[in-house]
DOBALUM-896405 format. One record per residue (C-alpha): x, y, z. Coordinates in pm, whole numbers, padded with zeros to 5 digits, always signed. Example, Ala and Ser with C-alpha at 12.3 -4.5 7.8 and 13.67 -1.06 7.14 Angstrom:
<rs>
+01230-00450+00780
+01367-00106+00714
</rs>
This chain:
<rs>
-00021-00034+00011
+00131+00337-00153
+00178+00597+00180
+00032+00975+00100
+00451+01061+00120
+00495+00840-00196
+00209+01048-00389
+00476+01396-00329
+00687+01441-00595
+01045+01360-00447
+01156+01687-00600
+00971+01879-00311
+00843+01763+00013
+00690+02044+00270
+00826+02047+00579
+00590+02102+00916
+00722+02424+00943
+00693+02526+00602
+00327+02369+00637
+00203+02606+00978
+00327+02937+00726
+00094+02844+00451
-00173+02760+00735
-00134+03077+00924
-00184+03254+00592
-00392+03121+00443
-00572+03223+00806
-00502+03564+00806
-00657+03628+00431
-01003+03372+00543
-00991+03641+00841
-00969+03945+00658
-01295+03802+00424
-01501+03704+00747
-01439+04037+00952
-01460+04260+00623
-01818+04096+00592
-01898+04078+00895
-01818+04493+00905
-01989+04520+00589
-02280+04365+00745
-02287+04540+01056
-02286+04836+00858
-02523+04810+00664
-02792+04743+00916
-02653+04984+01225
-02586+04709+01459
-02465+04760+01760
-02129+04549+01749
-02010+04763+01456
-01752+04938+01631
-01592+04586+01774
-01595+04410+01486
-01453+04758+01341
-01174+04738+01581
-01171+04328+01538
-01073+04425+01144
-00817+04715+01238
-00660+04439+01444
-00588+04222+01178
-00303+04430+01020
-00090+04380+01302
-00093+04015+01229
+00033+04007+00900
+00253+04269+00971
+00419+03993+01328
+00417+03722+01055
+00602+03872+00757
+00835+04073+01001
+00980+03740+01085
+01051+03622+00664
+01088+04081+00554
+01230+04208+00889
+01103+04521+01067
+01101+04814+00791
+00938+04545+00467
+00686+04404+00701
+00578+04799+00886
+00553+04870+00487
+00293+04613+00436
+00113+04722+00763
+00082+05093+00592
-00054+04967+00311
-00294+04704+00462
-00397+04950+00702
-00545+05216+00447
-00694+04960+00252
-00939+04841+00521
-01009+05201+00606
-01137+05302+00259
-01325+05005+00323
-01502+05097+00580
-01558+05448+00421
-01721+05249+00138
-01927+05058+00326
-02102+05333+00479
-02106+05549+00146
-02327+05201+00030
-02505+05210+00374
-02613+05623+00315
-02678+05571-00067
-02408+05819-00136
-02311+05710-00507
-02034+05924-00576
-01892+05935-00252
-01881+05512-00349
-01791+05581-00628
-01480+05796-00473
-01406+05525-00259
-01462+05196-00511
-01121+05410-00739
-00906+05509-00373
-00948+05124-00322
-00803+04990-00684
-00506+05237-00642
-00463+05087-00321
-00447+04743-00398
-00222+04893-00701
-00010+05046-00446
+00027+04697-00231
+00114+04471-00562
+00317+04695-00697
+00471+04717-00343
+00466+04291-00315
+00603+04237-00692
+00891+04408-00624
+01028+04052-00438
+01173+03783-00595
+00901+03455-00663
+00596+03751-00717
+00456+03892-00975
+00278+04264-00931
+00032+04137-01167
-00088+03849-01043
-00112+04035-00673
-00324+04234-00856
-00540+03994-01059
-00600+03875-00687
-00690+04180-00499
-00893+04338-00806
-01086+03990-00809
-01155+04072-00363
-01230+04380-00456
-01482+04302-00734
-01631+04009-00557
-01645+04244-00252
-01879+04560-00478
-02111+04229-00611
-02139+04094-00241
-02279+04463-00134
-02497+04428-00424
-02659+04179-00357
-02695+04210+00010
-02797+04555-00049
-03067+04454-00276
-03207+04134-00060
-03058+03879-00293
-02891+03651+00007
-02869+03350-00182
-02623+03521-00468
-02500+03714-00165
-02363+03389-00016
-02257+03214-00324
-02021+03525-00357
-01932+03507-00005
-01794+03145-00107
-01564+03286-00375
-01418+03540-00185
-01364+03302+00076
-01191+03073-00236
-00995+03335-00343
-00835+03486+00036
-00718+03093+00035
-00577+03117-00299
-00394+03469-00172
-00284+03271+00148
-00074+03005-00048
+00049+03239-00323
+00203+03487-00022
+00313+03159+00137
+00493+03031-00245
+00626+03359-00231
+00812+03369+00113
+00925+03025+00065
+01053+03112-00281
+00835+02861-00482
+00853+02919-00796
+00515+02886-00972
</rs>
């Protein structure tokens, strides 16, 4: 009987530490998806936990910082922290604009989200094993799905909203995997 480890190509078997990095980054990106959705809903419904959800979401970049600092050092982790914090603030502002049916502000914040995604993609694309274009694709996909999810929620199309949310979670997993590959120096 073949063992699972025999099915993994000999040229690449992952260590326990590598698997922990992968698990951690996928978990962080999935928590990003979970907490952004929670903030969207609590904002749209003006729920009392809105500030608590916002605080929890705003704590998430520190967890990314702590992970990236181990591999890239203080300065690079701090730079990513700044970009990611900005992303979350813009996303919260977009929620407010959508909740208030302010289409002009929503359009402005959407453009800012895409500009911020460009900044993040450019920053991460400078490292070996990561491509700016692929980062941009992942981040743009996240924004587009988020906007679709918000529209579905606001129009009461909850089945579609849930389907979109599941796609957001899959994209978050893909981002976590891609981030891990770059940190570990695994080419595509």
